[in-house]
BAKEDO-376364 format. One line per 2 residues: for each residue x negated, y negated, z of C-alpha. Coordinates in nm, 3 decimals. Each point is the difference from the previous one (the first is absolute). Layout:
BEGIN
X Y Z  ...
***
This chain:
BEGIN
1.252 -4.424 2.519  0.144 -0.318 0.143
-0.108 -0.343 0.113  0.177 -0.151 0.298
-0.078 -0.359 0.090  0.155 -0.113 0.323
-0.025 -0.170 0.332  0.068 0.233 0.289
0.315 -0.173 0.128  0.155 -0.048 -0.341
-0.078 0.362 -0.085  0.190 0.113 0.310
0.304 -0.216 -0.090  0.004 0.136 -0.356
-0.018 0.354 0.131  0.302 -0.061 0.224
0.203 -0.130 -0.297  -0.081 0.305 -0.209
0.084 0.241 0.285  0.333 -0.173 0.062
0.088 0.033 -0.370  -0.089 0.370 0.000
0.226 0.060 0.298  0.295 -0.176 -0.168
-0.024 0.160 -0.348  0.028 0.379 -0.060
-0.316 0.139 -0.146  0.185 0.221 -0.247
0.073 -0.276 -0.249  -0.273 -0.079 -0.251
0.135 -0.355 -0.051  -0.023 -0.078 0.370
-0.350 0.140 0.015  -0.093 -0.228 -0.287
0.143 -0.300 0.192  -0.222 0.087 0.298
-0.310 0.000 -0.218  0.110 -0.325 -0.168
0.060 -0.175 0.336  -0.338 0.121 0.123
-0.172 -0.143 -0.308  0.176 -0.337 0.025
-0.088 -0.024 0.367  -0.364 0.066 -0.080
0.005 -0.278 -0.259  0.154 -0.243 0.249
-0.255 0.102 0.262  -0.285 -0.058 -0.242
0.137 -0.339 -0.100  0.032 -0.113 0.359
-0.336 0.121 0.127  -0.248 -0.013 -0.285
-0.106 -0.242 -0.263  -0.058 0.213 -0.311
-0.207 -0.272 -0.164  -0.234 -0.032 0.296
-0.327 0.179 0.059  -0.043 0.171 0.337
-0.320 0.100 0.170  -0.008 0.346 0.152
-0.056 -0.055 0.369  -0.017 0.366 0.094
0.107 0.350 -0.100  0.122 0.276 0.226
0.093 0.359 -0.077  0.288 0.193 0.150
0.132 0.352 -0.061  -0.074 0.371 0.031
-0.344 0.028 -0.160  -0.330 0.164 0.080
-0.198 -0.265 -0.187  -0.158 -0.294 0.180
0.151 -0.346 -0.028  -0.300 -0.148 -0.181
-0.007 0.291 -0.248  0.362 -0.063 -0.099
-0.062 -0.373 -0.032  -0.299 0.073 -0.225
0.217 0.234 -0.212  0.257 -0.281 -0.042
-0.249 -0.255 -0.129  0.140 -0.271 0.230
-0.237 -0.191 0.225  0.015 -0.267 0.272
-0.040 -0.352 -0.139  0.130 0.096 -0.343
0.242 -0.244 -0.165  0.317 0.170 -0.122
0.349 -0.071 -0.126  0.289 0.145 0.195
0.142 0.183 -0.183  -0.276 0.029 -0.256
-0.237 0.219 -0.199  -0.239 0.053 0.290
0.250 0.182 0.223  0.144 0.195 -0.294
-0.354 0.106 -0.096  -0.075 0.105 0.357
0.305 0.228 0.008  -0.096 0.154 -0.336
-0.352 0.070 0.121  0.127 0.171 0.312
0.241 0.210 -0.206  -0.282 0.081 -0.242
-0.201 0.170 0.272  0.275 0.267 0.019
-0.056 0.010 0.375  0.293 -0.201 0.136
0.377 -0.014 0.001  0.264 -0.270 0.083
-0.238 -0.291 -0.060  0.138 -0.339 0.114
-0.161 -0.345 0.044  0.149 -0.244 0.248
-0.065 -0.368 0.076  0.004 -0.001 0.378
-0.068 -0.371 0.059  -0.064 -0.324 -0.189
-0.183 -0.298 0.153  -0.004 -0.286 -0.248
-0.185 0.155 -0.299  -0.138 0.299 0.188
0.187 0.334 -0.039  -0.052 0.309 0.212
0.064 0.334 -0.175  0.082 0.347 0.122
-0.043 0.318 -0.211  0.235 0.275 0.110
-0.040 0.350 -0.146  -0.025 0.368 0.077
-0.236 0.270 -0.118  0.128 0.239 -0.262
0.034 0.341 0.163  -0.244 0.274 -0.097
0.113 0.346 -0.099  -0.070 0.235 0.289
0.159 0.334 -0.092  0.184 0.110 -0.311
0.250 0.286 -0.015  0.133 0.115 -0.336
0.313 0.211 -0.017  0.147 0.172 -0.303
-0.310 0.105 -0.196  -0.257 0.277 0.035
-0.313 -0.067 0.201  -0.211 0.062 -0.310
0.170 -0.299 -0.168  -0.016 -0.240 0.294
-0.360 -0.109 -0.048  0.079 -0.102 -0.358
0.283 -0.222 0.126  -0.233 -0.157 0.257
-0.267 -0.070 -0.262  0.238 -0.131 -0.265
0.171 -0.244 0.238  -0.305 -0.090 0.213
0.161 0.115 0.325  -0.318 0.077 0.190
-0.034 -0.067 0.370  -0.084 -0.364 0.068
0.181 -0.135 -0.307  0.190 -0.323 0.065
0.372 0.074 -0.015  0.194 -0.268 -0.188
0.350 -0.017 -0.141  -0.162 0.000 -0.344
-0.184 0.327 0.079  0.321 0.166 0.116
0.199 -0.118 -0.303  -0.270 0.100 -0.249
-0.035 0.345 0.158  0.374 0.063 -0.019
0.021 -0.116 -0.362  -0.309 0.197 -0.106
0.119 0.329 0.149  0.354 -0.044 -0.133
-0.130 -0.065 -0.353  -0.253 0.282 0.023
0.250 0.269 0.091  0.261 -0.128 -0.241
-0.253 0.038 -0.280  -0.039 0.364 0.109
0.372 0.058 -0.029  0.113 -0.073 0.359
0.253 -0.269 -0.092  0.160 0.000 0.347
-0.321 -0.073 0.190  0.044 -0.202 0.318
-0.292 -0.147 0.197  0.036 -0.145 0.351
-0.283 -0.160 0.198  0.023 -0.076 0.374
-0.262 -0.175 0.209  -0.030 0.029 0.376
-0.208 -0.239 0.211  -0.277 0.160 0.202
0.000 -0.126 0.356  -0.320 0.070 0.189
-0.290 -0.182 0.159  -0.162 -0.082 -0.333
0.070 -0.364 -0.093  -0.006 0.063 -0.378
0.349 0.023 -0.148  0.056 0.352 -0.132
0.292 0.197 -0.137  0.076 0.362 -0.071
0.163 0.062 -0.337  0.247 0.276 -0.086
0.040 0.060 -0.373  0.308 0.207 -0.084
0.024 0.127 -0.358  0.312 0.174 -0.120
-0.059 0.101 -0.361  0.317 0.202 -0.033
0.020 0.255 -0.277  -0.113 -0.060 -0.354
0.296 -0.104 -0.205  0.103 0.231 -0.283
0.127 -0.122 -0.335  0.348 0.130 -0.067
0.045 -0.150 -0.344  -0.191 -0.205 -0.255
0.234 -0.191 -0.232  -0.099 -0.209 -0.302
0.209 -0.276 -0.151  -0.051 -0.160 -0.341
-0.160 0.299 -0.171  0.184 0.121 -0.308
-0.259 0.179 -0.216  -0.198 0.174 0.276
0.198 0.210 0.247  -0.017 -0.028 0.378
-0.148 0.351 0.010  -0.295 -0.094 -0.221
-0.065 -0.320 0.194  0.013 0.189 0.330
-0.247 0.251 -0.142  -0.237 -0.285 -0.087
-0.016 -0.089 0.370  -0.292 0.217 0.110
0.033 -0.026 0.378  0.347 -0.139 0.067
0.255 0.279 -0.029  0.361 0.044 0.106
0.106 0.299 0.210  -0.025 0.328 -0.191
-0.006 0.326 0.194  -0.167 0.182 -0.290
-0.308 -0.226 0.000  -0.289 0.091 0.231
-0.312 -0.188 -0.113  0.140 -0.354 0.028
0.221 -0.101 0.288  0.279 -0.257 -0.009
-0.127 -0.223 0.279  -0.028 -0.370 -0.074
-0.349 -0.152 -0.010  0.003 -0.368 -0.089
-0.344 -0.013 -0.162  0.078 0.305 -0.215
0.340 -0.147 -0.087  -0.155 -0.326 -0.123
-0.243 0.196 -0.218  0.288 0.211 -0.135
0.191 -0.309 -0.107  -0.293 -0.068 -0.230
0.021 0.357 -0.131  0.368 -0.058 -0.082
-0.089 -0.306 -0.206  -0.277 0.195 -0.174
0.246 0.277 -0.083  0.227 -0.251 -0.171
-0.292 -0.156 -0.185  -0.121 0.342 -0.113
0.336 0.043 -0.173  -0.020 -0.324 -0.197
0.152 -0.245 0.247  -0.293 -0.240 0.019
0.190 -0.269 0.191  0.133 0.234 0.268
-0.017 -0.119 0.359  0.146 0.050 0.346
0.265 -0.265 0.060  0.056 0.086 0.366
-0.011 0.288 0.243  0.168 0.051 0.332
0.007 0.250 0.285  0.342 0.113 0.118
0.023 0.155 0.347  0.245 0.290 0.016
0.201 0.108 0.302  -0.176 0.338 0.017
-0.339 -0.166 0.059  -0.119 0.029 -0.357
-0.051 -0.277 -0.252  0.091 -0.049 -0.363
-0.203 -0.198 -0.249  0.182 -0.223 -0.248
-0.232 -0.111 -0.280  0.121 -0.246 -0.262
-0.199 0.010 -0.326  0.021 -0.169 -0.334
-0.117 0.192 -0.303  -0.011 -0.277 -0.257
-0.040 0.067 -0.370  -0.126 0.328 -0.150
-0.326 -0.073 -0.188  -0.198 0.197 -0.255
-0.359 -0.027 -0.118  -0.054 -0.193 -0.318
-0.334 -0.053 -0.171  -0.307 0.081 0.211
-0.313 -0.164 -0.136  -0.357 0.024 0.128
-0.201 -0.320 0.006  -0.377 -0.021 0.047
-0.092 0.368 -0.051  -0.311 0.067 -0.209
-0.134 0.319 0.158  0.317 0.206 -0.055
0.248 -0.022 -0.285  0.366 -0.081 0.045
0.083 0.361 -0.089  -0.229 0.138 0.271
0.150 -0.230 0.261  0.359 0.076 -0.109
-0.072 0.373 0.027  -0.111 -0.045 0.360
0.280 -0.245 0.087  0.267 0.241 -0.131
0.275 -0.265 -0.010  0.182 -0.069 -0.326
0.222 -0.272 -0.134  0.361 0.074 0.090
-0.082 0.184 0.324  0.197 -0.105 0.307
-0.195 -0.272 0.178  -0.194 0.134 0.298
-0.228 -0.255 0.161  -0.123 0.245 0.265
-0.106 0.256 -0.263  -0.163 -0.271 -0.211
-0.210 -0.112 0.297  -0.102 0.360 0.074
-0.108 0.057 -0.360  -0.212 -0.314 0.017
-0.141 0.050 0.352  0.127 0.271 0.236
-0.135 -0.112 0.337  0.128 0.315 0.173
-0.244 0.228 -0.188  -0.370 -0.085 -0.034
-0.032 0.241 -0.294  0.328 -0.086 -0.173
0.026 0.020 -0.378  0.068 -0.371 -0.058
-0.136 -0.289 -0.208  -0.206 -0.146 0.284
-0.183 0.326 0.063  -0.052 0.045 -0.374
-0.209 -0.315 0.005  -0.155 0.046 0.344
-0.111 0.357 -0.071  -0.188 -0.123 -0.304
-0.199 -0.286 0.150  0.244 -0.290 -0.005
0.003 -0.074 0.372  0.081 -0.368 -0.059
0.294 0.068 -0.230  0.339 -0.147 0.085
0.335 0.120 -0.134  0.332 -0.170 0.061
0.344 0.017 -0.156  0.193 -0.311 -0.102
0.363 -0.024 -0.108  0.004 -0.224 -0.309
0.368 0.037 -0.083  0.317 0.131 0.164
0.268 -0.077 -0.259  0.310 0.219 -0.043
-0.107 0.227 0.288  -0.318 0.098 -0.187
-0.335 -0.080 0.160  -0.302 -0.055 -0.221
-0.328 0.057 0.180  -0.359 -0.101 -0.046
-0.267 0.197 0.179  -0.289 -0.240 0.024
-0.341 0.155 0.046  -0.319 -0.174 0.103
-0.268 0.261 -0.060  -0.310 -0.180 0.127
-0.349 0.140 -0.031  -0.077 0.366 0.068
-0.139 0.035 0.354  -0.300 0.208 0.103
-0.106 0.119 0.343  -0.288 -0.220 0.108
-0.083 0.169 0.329  0.159 0.296 0.178
-0.055 0.053 0.371  0.137 0.195 0.295
0.021 -0.126 0.358  0.089 0.177 0.322
-0.194 0.327 -0.045  -0.203 0.035 0.319
-0.075 0.374 -0.026  0.048 0.101 -0.363
-0.300 -0.073 -0.220  0.049 -0.245 -0.285
-0.084 0.248 -0.275  0.281 0.232 0.114
0.250 -0.283 -0.043  -0.140 -0.155 -0.316
0.005 0.328 -0.190  0.376 0.018 0.068
0.066 -0.349 -0.140  0.171 -0.022 -0.339
-0.090 -0.368 -0.035  -0.360 -0.094 -0.074
-0.175 -0.334 -0.064  0.019 -0.091 -0.366
0.306 0.215 -0.067  0.311 -0.148 -0.156
0.260 -0.073 0.268  0.272 0.263 0.036
0.274 -0.008 0.261  0.046 0.374 -0.053
-0.364 0.058 0.097  0.039 -0.212 0.314
0.302 0.208 0.107  -0.189 0.321 -0.082
-0.297 -0.115 0.210  0.221 -0.063 0.302
0.139 0.352 -0.043  -0.348 0.156 -0.032
-0.122 -0.174 0.316  0.306 0.124 0.188
-0.053 0.356 -0.126  -0.354 0.008 0.141
0.148 0.044 0.346  -0.258 -0.226 0.165
0.216 -0.314 0.013  0.347 -0.092 0.116
0.193 0.017 -0.327  0.254 -0.255 0.129
-0.270 -0.262 0.060  -0.183 0.011 -0.336
0.045 -0.337 -0.169  -0.129 -0.133 -0.335
-0.100 -0.364 0.031  -0.035 -0.220 -0.309
-0.270 -0.261 0.060  -0.124 -0.293 -0.209
0.231 0.036 -0.300  -0.141 -0.209 -0.285
0.239 -0.033 -0.297  -0.251 -0.212 -0.190
-0.288 0.248 0.027  0.236 0.300 -0.001
-0.144 0.162 0.315  0.129 0.134 0.331
-0.176 0.126 0.312  0.152 0.315 0.145
-0.024 0.090 0.368  0.152 0.313 0.154
0.065 -0.022 0.373  -0.001 0.334 0.184
0.037 0.112 0.359  -0.188 0.306 0.120
0.199 0.274 0.166  -0.102 0.318 0.175
-0.102 0.257 -0.260  -0.118 0.282 0.226
0.223 0.246 0.180  -0.032 0.238 0.289
0.215 0.305 0.056  0.000 0.144 0.348
0.289 0.222 0.094  0.099 0.317 0.174
0.295 0.230 -0.040  0.131 0.350 0.035
0.031 0.219 -0.309  -0.139 0.304 -0.173
-0.001 0.193 0.327  -0.173 -0.248 0.228
-0.124 -0.352 0.068  -0.150 -0.176 -0.301
-0.230 -0.301 0.028  -0.086 -0.224 -0.295
-0.273 -0.257 -0.041  -0.017 -0.189 -0.328
-0.203 -0.300 -0.108  0.064 -0.181 -0.326
-0.220 -0.290 -0.111  0.160 -0.158 -0.307
-0.254 -0.277 -0.059  -0.318 0.192 0.069
-0.354 -0.084 -0.115  -0.214 0.308 -0.055
-0.309 -0.200 -0.102  -0.013 -0.163 0.344
0.029 0.324 0.195  -0.364 -0.017 0.111
0.009 -0.372 0.083  0.032 -0.055 0.373
0.139 -0.353 -0.036  0.283 0.121 -0.225
0.180 0.192 0.275  0.278 -0.241 0.102
0.117 0.260 0.103  -0.067 0.180 -0.331
-0.154 -0.107 -0.332  0.278 -0.170 -0.196
0.067 -0.211 -0.305  -0.069 0.212 -0.311
0.352 0.135 -0.051  -0.096 0.365 0.040
0.210 0.249 0.194  -0.135 0.245 0.256
0.228 0.232 0.193  -0.081 0.259 0.266
0.259 0.228 0.157  -0.013 0.269 0.265
0.298 0.206 0.112  -0.022 0.289 0.241
0.203 0.231 0.221  -0.049 0.351 0.140
0.114 0.148 -0.331  -0.092 -0.259 -0.258
-0.297 -0.221 -0.095  -0.053 -0.230 -0.296
-0.279 -0.239 -0.091  0.001 -0.234 -0.295
-0.214 -0.273 -0.151  0.102 -0.236 -0.281
-0.184 -0.276 -0.181  0.097 -0.216 -0.295
-0.169 -0.279 -0.193  0.250 -0.204 -0.207
-0.266 -0.149 -0.230  -0.263 0.262 -0.077
-0.312 -0.189 -0.107  0.164 -0.332 0.087
0.071 -0.104 -0.361  0.312 0.182 -0.113
0.322 0.105 0.180  -0.097 0.365 0.012
0.085 0.159 0.335  -0.201 0.289 0.141
0.129 0.213 0.286  -0.107 0.311 0.182
0.138 0.204 0.287  -0.119 0.297 0.201
0.221 0.198 0.237  -0.009 0.314 0.206
0.296 0.164 0.169  0.009 0.301 0.230
0.310 0.177 0.130  -0.018 0.274 0.266
0.258 0.274 0.021  0.248 -0.020 0.286
-0.007 0.304 0.228  0.361 0.055 0.111
-0.099 0.236 0.285  -0.224 -0.235 0.198
0.124 -0.318 -0.178  -0.350 -0.114 -0.080
-0.198 -0.070 -0.312  -0.186 0.302 -0.135
-0.316 -0.164 -0.131  -0.118 0.324 -0.159
0.281 -0.035 -0.254  -0.002 -0.318 -0.203
0.103 -0.173 -0.320  -0.246 -0.263 -0.126
0.031 -0.258 -0.276  -0.301 -0.198 -0.120
0.043 -0.256 -0.275  -0.179 -0.275 -0.188
0.133 -0.246 -0.257  -0.159 -0.255 -0.234
0.210 -0.255 -0.182  -0.035 -0.281 -0.252
0.271 -0.253 -0.093  -0.020 -0.276 -0.259
0.227 -0.299 -0.043  0.115 -0.027 -0.361
0.068 -0.300 -0.222  0.230 0.185 -0.242
0.302 0.008 -0.008  -0.047 -0.263 0.274
-0.221 -0.070 0.302  0.233 0.169 0.245
-0.091 0.353 -0.114  -0.255 0.223 0.175
-0.143 0.324 -0.136  -0.132 0.236 0.269
-0.180 0.334 0.007  -0.109 0.225 0.285
-0.187 0.328 0.032  0.071 0.198 0.315
-0.098 0.331 0.153  0.154 0.184 0.293
-0.101 0.334 0.145  0.252 0.196 0.204
-0.155 0.262 0.233  0.215 0.249 0.188
-0.163 0.200 0.277  0.243 0.268 0.128
0.274 -0.263 -0.025  0.323 0.193 -0.064
0.304 -0.225 0.038  0.215 0.058 -0.306
-0.115 -0.333 -0.144  -0.213 0.202 -0.242
0.021 0.364 -0.107  -0.364 0.056 0.097
-0.150 -0.070 0.341  -0.367 0.036 -0.093
-0.157 -0.165 -0.298  -0.025 -0.335 -0.167
0.139 -0.219 -0.275  -0.167 -0.276 -0.200
0.179 -0.304 -0.138  -0.203 -0.195 -0.255
0.232 -0.251 -0.165  0.000 -0.318 -0.201
0.254 -0.277 0.048  0.070 -0.274 -0.249
0.255 -0.275 0.036  0.137 -0.318 -0.153
0.163 -0.260 0.223  0.136 -0.351 -0.031
0.049 -0.236 0.294  0.119 -0.358 -0.043
0.171 -0.046 0.336  -0.026 -0.340 0.166
-0.113 -0.156 0.219  -0.025 0.175 0.333
-0.099 0.369 -0.024  0.180 0.070 0.329
0.323 -0.169 -0.108  0.013 -0.031 -0.383
0.281 -0.216 -0.132  -0.039 0.050 -0.375
-0.161 0.226 -0.256  -0.029 0.375 -0.028
-0.228 0.301 0.052  -0.031 0.298 -0.231
-0.233 0.296 0.012  -0.037 0.321 -0.199
-0.259 0.255 0.113  -0.104 0.339 -0.129
-0.206 0.239 0.211  -0.127 0.318 -0.156
-0.258 0.272 0.042  -0.214 0.177 -0.256
0.193 0.283 -0.181  -0.213 0.282 0.143
0.237 0.269 -0.129  -0.114 -0.076 -0.354
-0.364 0.092 0.064  -0.029 0.227 0.309
0.122 0.314 -0.175  0.247 0.098 0.274
0.319 0.173 -0.118  0.250 -0.198 0.210
0.297 0.171 -0.163  -0.121 0.339 0.129
-0.065 -0.153 0.344  0.349 -0.148 0.001
0.155 0.339 -0.083  -0.209 0.172 0.266
0.103 -0.262 0.257  0.369 0.055 -0.073
-0.048 0.374 0.040  -0.166 -0.043 0.339
0.270 -0.247 0.107  0.260 0.270 -0.063
-0.197 0.249 0.211  -0.047 -0.257 0.278
0.367 -0.094 0.010  0.139 0.351 -0.044
0.117 0.137 0.334  -0.044 0.353 -0.133
-0.375 -0.055 -0.042  -0.227 0.135 0.270
-0.174 -0.237 0.235  -0.341 0.083 -0.149
0.129 -0.063 -0.353  0.144 -0.334 0.106
-0.330 -0.095 0.166  -0.191 0.099 -0.312
0.242 -0.205 -0.213  -0.044 -0.307 0.219
-0.378 0.038 -0.019  0.010 0.032 -0.379
0.227 -0.307 -0.033  -0.252 -0.192 0.210
-0.285 0.111 -0.228  0.196 -0.095 -0.313
0.087 -0.345 0.138  -0.361 -0.052 0.103
-0.095 0.062 -0.364  0.283 -0.221 -0.133
-0.085 -0.295 0.225  -0.380 0.025 0.013
-0.005 -0.306 -0.226  0.331 -0.189 0.002
0.147 -0.058 -0.344  0.279 -0.256 -0.040
0.114 -0.333 -0.137  0.205 -0.261 0.186
0.187 -0.308 -0.128  0.123 -0.288 0.217
0.196 -0.312 -0.093  0.102 -0.287 0.225
0.166 -0.330 -0.086  0.126 -0.279 0.223
0.131 -0.350 -0.059  0.034 -0.307 0.225
0.276 -0.254 -0.059  0.078 -0.300 0.220
0.379 -0.001 -0.029  0.040 -0.282 0.253
-0.225 -0.211 0.219  -0.214 0.239 0.209
0.210 0.299 -0.114  -0.194 0.248 -0.215
0.139 0.307 -0.177  -0.239 0.288 -0.073
0.119 0.286 -0.224  -0.233 0.304 -0.025
-0.019 0.314 -0.212  -0.237 0.297 0.050
-0.059 0.328 -0.180  -0.253 0.282 0.039
-0.070 0.330 -0.173  -0.248 0.282 0.076
-0.068 0.251 -0.278  -0.224 0.292 -0.102
-0.195 0.062 -0.319  0.057 0.377 0.018
0.341 0.117 0.120  -0.142 0.340 0.091
-0.241 -0.168 0.238  0.289 -0.204 0.144
0.029 -0.332 0.175  -0.246 -0.042 0.284
0.122 -0.017 0.364  -0.199 -0.324 0.043
0.076 -0.358 -0.115  0.376 0.047 0.035
0.273 -0.255 0.076  0.170 -0.011 0.341
0.296 -0.239 0.007  0.164 -0.154 0.307
-0.078 -0.216 0.302  -0.245 -0.284 0.042
-0.234 0.096 -0.284  -0.302 0.037 0.222
-0.206 0.316 -0.054  0.022 0.192 0.325
-0.295 0.240 0.029  0.012 0.058 -0.378
-0.285 0.248 -0.036  0.093 0.127 -0.346
-0.012 -0.328 -0.196  0.377 -0.032 0.004
0.163 -0.329 -0.097  0.245 -0.122 0.263
0.284 -0.200 -0.161  0.192 -0.240 0.220
0.379 0.026 0.008  0.141 -0.151 0.315
0.306 0.144 0.174  -0.135 0.357 0.003
-0.269 0.184 0.202  -0.354 0.002 -0.132
-0.053 0.226 -0.302  0.342 0.162 0.055
0.141 -0.043 -0.351  -0.249 0.233 -0.169
-0.035 0.376 0.016  -0.244 0.155 0.244
-0.275 0.013 -0.264  0.078 -0.350 -0.132
0.155 -0.114 -0.325  -0.164 -0.023 -0.342
0.227 -0.286 -0.113  0.149 -0.296 0.184
0.178 -0.320 -0.081  0.102 -0.291 0.219
0.199 -0.326 -0.029  -0.004 -0.280 0.254
0.160 -0.342 0.039  -0.134 -0.219 0.278
0.112 -0.348 0.109  -0.262 -0.192 0.197
0.022 -0.318 0.209  -0.303 -0.169 0.161
0.018 -0.088 0.369  -0.345 -0.159 0.006
-0.288 0.002 -0.247  -0.265 -0.158 0.219
-0.357 0.125 -0.022  0.003 0.132 0.357
0.299 0.227 -0.068  0.219 0.052 -0.304
0.340 0.142 0.088  0.289 0.084 -0.228
0.322 0.193 0.030  0.143 0.231 -0.263
0.305 0.200 -0.102  -0.030 0.294 -0.237
0.184 0.252 -0.215  -0.195 0.308 -0.109
0.052 0.322 -0.189  -0.236 0.276 -0.100
-0.051 0.368 -0.051  -0.259 0.279 -0.021
0.015 0.285 -0.251  -0.195 0.321 -0.054
0.020 0.009 -0.380  0.146 -0.180 -0.299
0.286 0.250 0.002  0.104 -0.143 0.338
-0.074 -0.363 -0.087  0.298 -0.235 0.002
-0.080 -0.372 0.045  0.351 -0.058 0.139
-0.002 0.285 0.248  -0.154 -0.207 0.278
0.018 -0.058 0.375  0.128 -0.347 0.089
-0.071 -0.228 0.294  0.031 -0.359 0.121
-0.126 -0.197 0.296  -0.181 -0.294 0.153
-0.358 -0.066 0.102  -0.263 -0.255 0.093
-0.365 -0.043 -0.097  -0.274 -0.175 0.198
-0.338 -0.068 -0.153  -0.278 -0.110 0.234
-0.350 -0.039 -0.145  -0.159 0.198 0.282
0.236 0.299 -0.021  0.137 0.006 -0.355
0.362 0.070 -0.080  0.233 0.132 0.270
0.370 0.064 -0.024  0.307 0.188 0.101
0.294 0.118 -0.211  0.342 0.133 0.092
0.131 0.209 -0.289  0.330 0.183 -0.041
0.001 0.308 -0.221  0.332 0.045 -0.180
-0.068 0.357 -0.116  -0.092 0.332 0.166
-0.366 0.101 0.000  0.083 0.328 -0.175
0.265 0.076 -0.256  0.278 0.025 0.259
0.079 -0.122 0.349  0.069 -0.335 0.164
-0.172 -0.320 -0.105  -0.331 -0.063 0.170
0.096 -0.328 0.170  -0.241 -0.243 0.164
-0.379 0.031 0.009  -0.260 -0.237 0.147
-0.327 -0.048 -0.186  -0.315 -0.172 0.122
-0.227 -0.147 -0.265  -0.373 -0.045 0.061
-0.244 -0.139 -0.254  0.233 0.048 -0.297
0.212 -0.229 -0.210  0.276 0.119 -0.229
***
């Protein structure tokens, strides 16, 4: 911005003087350049003194506009605020204001105001300027196309934007800072503009943005100075994300990230304070660039004096005694001073359910309580503390409401709430309510928010509002594949927020009756050789008053024998399974509210019609399975059921049949002896063919008698834990065990209900009630004997990391270590004789399709007792989470 006041002739003479000086003096000397500017300024002052009277008012006689601009002359004059006939000082505020207004439009460049002529007290002005060029095309080099739009948006580089020096400078500085924060310390940004010359009068430029991020810089060494009591190694360990090069470390890399580094400096100070050095601080830190392209960090600290806790007194507490508070604080006189630990014991903000003083009060109604620690003395390196407590009045919930539920009926939500109007406030109950709403599966667990409205410390009341966001709760399964001897098509519909009472209401179909929290599932699977139909229904609150869940399921499966001669299904030979199950489950209050007690009565009938495959020892006949299942489970995982980050799940179930052998009068010992005798005849090569046939027939008759009504008991245990070991990094250990037994050893263990270990854990055409146990890294059901195991155990360690947890799709990656085994009897059982595996996988949960995933597992052991290790296996996961 500049103001030139001149008469044309004098301006030309001054220009000649300046040009002559430039030609005489070399332009490489800064002093000589300064002399040029100084001479120019003095000449301007002389010119002004000779031509203008600074104390005199001039009348604007006329204004003209000159320069490369697409705006009309009158428009520019209006922008300037100057007008013909206006009295002004030259120089003066009016012209300075005009230039500022023109600059303020952000439309022009090189704005100058000239006095072209003076006649007595009349001055004629000329505004000379040029339009700022518009951005025509932008080309970005050095970054992926997927990242370019973000750069355009962040720096406002859209087509038509006015290109100024300020825009170019800000863009360069922004991108340099951005990439340096991400660890690219050698980032270089160059911006070139090229004028567009065409028939369009508007000034336009093309911009080329070259970004050279270079490689992320690795940290070769982290050195601390000034620390005497705490070693460099311990201080480096306190830095969570900033690590020096270590080839043995895999989870955290040694690349420098400035934002993480700044946070880690705070962790270093906290580490010193945790060890009694209350006055510890970072004196300075510097980055040293090494010749090999790495950097070293030199951090200068001061530890200060080692302090210990002195007397800790509670002030203002009436609800709890000093002894009760000291027991929870767990800090004694003489302990090394630890300000970080003290703050956590008073209020641990990292854990909503932490065992601290604040939650002690807040879980018992004292919402308006306030607790703070004050140092009252720090003599002789001993700090005396006062913990001052303002208890306030107990708070009660005045009103409790839920907003955001467009599909789910209010009563389904309100029965899940653990906070009710009139109840004493409890932070623990608020956290539990958020968990319960997330476990319903009807809302996005990441979006559930408790809002505290209208807190009234005087009246002791609070209004509670839970904000929820509906998510898809119904799923469709439509797939096709090749297996079991032919093409298999599957159609499954699962409605997880169904409303049975509205099934006959035409207006409720949007597209189906929804909102009552019931679950309805229909599934059809068919091929040339295999058909299955199933129906399931569950009501989580039977009667609507208590958390008693009722469920029922009906299924029918038919398998046709494969004819190897014509390679078709022989529909005259079939194996059918028809089953029905009724179940009740009740949420308990003792030992705590996370326990559920469940019971189920089920019946399956197995019909074999000339179905001789070796799966059973009889090809014609039937078996009945009437069994009762009881179980106790505990689930306090939080908050998202798809991606839990804390808590645990335990379940113990026992399934057993009636002991028919006690009342049916059959001598199973004699049958067992007779069966062994016929087995010897069947397997003896010296036996005649007719004798062997008779033996096989008799074995079939005996087994038909043994398995007419299945007699067994079955125990299952499963436990899993979720621990957030770092931000967004969750560790899930798991343990499983199963055992199948018989009441009467002479009757033997049934060929049904057995354990088949290995693979993806999905039951593949499991017609005999078998339990498929997942163990990745091995083929499906390959780690059990042909008839299945009667005992199994499994251990798993899984590390999970979320990629996105949005309602539309939740995606997380995982790494796992697994081990397990299958055994035929307790004589063979060895919990350490297991098959081991490791691998990686990914899970995708979409509301419309359920859980999908893929795992790549590497088996470290042979499938049998000898041979090479199994190696890599790929597993596809559909509708299952483990």
